C-alpha positions as CSV (number, residue, x, y, z in Angstrom):
1,X,79.0,129.6,-74.8
2,X,75.8,130.2,-76.7
3,X,77.7,131.8,-79.6
4,X,80.0,128.8,-79.9
5,X,77.0,126.5,-79.9
6,X,75.2,128.5,-82.6
7,X,78.3,128.6,-84.8
8,X,78.8,124.9,-84.5
9,X,75.1,124.3,-85.2
10,X,75.2,126.5,-88.3
11,X,78.4,124.8,-89.5
12,X,76.7,121.4,-89.0
13,X,73.6,122.4,-90.8
14,X,75.6,123.9,-93.7
15,X,77.5,120.5,-94.0
16,X,74.1,118.7,-94.2
17,X,73.0,121.1,-96.9
18,X,76.2,120.7,-98.8
19,X,75.8,116.9,-98.7
20,X,72.3,117.2,-100.0
21,X,73.4,119.4,-102.8
22,X,76.1,116.9,-103.7
23,X,73.6,114.0,-103.7
24,X,75.3,112.4,-100.7
25,X,72.8,110.6,-98.4
26,X,72.5,111.4,-94.8
27,X,73.2,108.3,-92.7
28,X,69.8,108.7,-91.1
29,X,68.2,108.1,-94.6
30,X,66.6,104.6,-94.7
31,X,68.3,103.9,-98.1
32,X,71.8,104.8,-96.8
33,X,72.8,101.3,-95.5
34,X,71.3,99.3,-98.4
35,X,73.0,97.5,-101.3
36,X,71.0,99.6,-103.7
37,X,72.5,102.8,-102.4
38,X,76.1,101.8,-103.2
39,X,75.4,99.8,-106.4
40,X,76.8,102.4,-108.7
41,X,79.9,102.9,-106.6
42,X,80.5,99.2,-106.3
43,X,80.2,98.7,-110.0
44,X,82.7,101.5,-110.6
45,X,85.0,100.1,-107.9
46,X,84.9,96.6,-109.5
47,X,86.2,98.1,-112.7
48,X,89.2,99.7,-110.9
49,X,90.7,103.1,-111.5
50,X,91.0,103.9,-115.2
51,X,93.3,106.7,-116.1
52,X,92.1,109.2,-113.5
53,X,88.4,108.3,-114.2
54,X,87.7,108.3,-110.4
55,X,88.7,112.0,-110.3
56,X,85.8,112.9,-112.5
57,X,83.1,111.2,-110.3
58,X,80.5,113.2,-108.5
59,X,80.9,113.5,-104.7
60,X,77.8,111.2,-104.2
61,X,79.3,108.5,-106.4
62,X,82.7,108.8,-104.7
63,X,80.8,108.4,-101.4
64,X,79.2,105.3,-102.6
65,X,82.4,103.9,-104.0
66,X,84.3,104.3,-100.7
67,X,81.4,103.1,-98.6
68,X,81.3,100.0,-100.8
69,X,85.0,99.4,-100.5
70,X,85.0,99.8,-96.7
71,X,82.0,97.6,-96.2
72,X,83.4,94.8,-98.4
73,X,86.8,94.9,-96.6
74,X,85.3,95.1,-93.1
75,X,82.6,92.4,-93.7
76,X,85.2,90.2,-95.5
77,X,87.6,90.4,-92.6
78,X,84.9,89.4,-90.1
79,X,83.8,86.5,-92.3
80,X,87.4,85.3,-92.8
81,X,88.0,85.4,-89.1
82,X,84.8,83.3,-88.5
83,X,85.6,81.0,-91.5
84,X,82.4,82.0,-93.3
85,X,84.1,82.1,-96.7
86,X,87.5,80.9,-98.0
87,X,88.8,83.0,-100.8
88,X,91.8,81.6,-102.7
89,X,95.1,82.8,-101.3
90,X,96.0,84.5,-104.6
91,X,92.7,86.5,-104.6
92,X,92.8,90.2,-104.2
93,X,90.6,92.9,-102.8
94,X,89.7,93.8,-106.4
95,X,88.4,90.3,-106.9
96,X,86.2,90.7,-103.8
97,X,84.9,94.0,-105.2
98,X,84.1,92.2,-108.5
99,X,82.3,89.3,-106.8
100,X,80.1,91.6,-104.7
101,X,79.3,93.9,-107.7
102,X,78.4,91.0,-109.9
103,X,76.2,89.5,-107.1
104,X,74.4,92.8,-106.6
105,X,73.7,93.2,-110.4
106,X,72.5,89.5,-110.6
107,X,70.2,89.8,-107.6
108,X,68.3,93.1,-108.0
109,X,65.6,91.9,-105.6
110,X,68.2,92.1,-102.8
111,X,69.2,95.8,-103.4
112,X,66.8,96.9,-100.6
113,X,68.6,94.7,-98.1
114,X,71.4,95.7,-95.8
115,X,74.7,96.1,-97.5
116,X,76.5,93.9,-95.0
117,X,74.0,91.0,-95.6
118,X,74.4,91.2,-99.4
119,X,78.2,91.3,-99.1
120,X,78.0,88.3,-96.8
121,X,75.9,86.3,-99.3
122,X,78.1,87.3,-102.3
123,X,81.4,86.3,-100.7
124,X,79.9,83.1,-99.0
125,X,78.4,81.9,-102.3
126,X,81.5,82.7,-104.4
127,X,84.1,81.2,-102.0
128,X,82.5,78.7,-99.7
129,X,84.7,77.0,-97.1
130,X,85.1,73.3,-97.0
131,X,82.7,71.9,-94.4
132,X,85.5,71.2,-91.9
133,X,86.5,74.9,-92.0
134,X,83.1,76.5,-91.6
135,X,81.8,78.1,-88.5
136,X,84.8,77.4,-86.2
137,X,84.1,80.7,-84.5
138,X,86.3,83.5,-83.4
139,X,89.5,82.5,-81.6
140,X,89.6,79.2,-83.3
141,X,92.7,78.2,-85.2
142,X,92.6,79.2,-88.9
143,X,92.2,76.8,-91.8
144,X,93.8,73.5,-91.3
145,X,97.3,73.0,-92.8
146,X,97.5,69.3,-92.2
147,X,97.4,67.0,-95.2
148,X,95.4,64.2,-93.6
């Protein structure tokens, strides 16, 4: 049993060393969950894939790119469900990426803040809901379809 534990421990430590060599932050790093950590990845994400350009990115930049995409999609879904922002029906995920990336570049003073909070502000400011739709809360009916 000790041998199995030691092997697993060594494998885990080698993974941490490999991440450090690649520039990938450990989730325990204080900078990991900030907007500043993923700024480069979000900026690249907002431009979209360009002829295999993403294949040439460093592991650390790819990590930032995918962390940014996942955070935007997850935060956006929670916000939509709670009517915190109302993107146009024809908007795409790519537009959300652009909105967040632009907001981050325009508000460098917020790069030390939590990534989720910055995403919230970016989407909320870009696509506010009409007052009647805001803060209905989870489980409430979605946006009104009546034409009153």
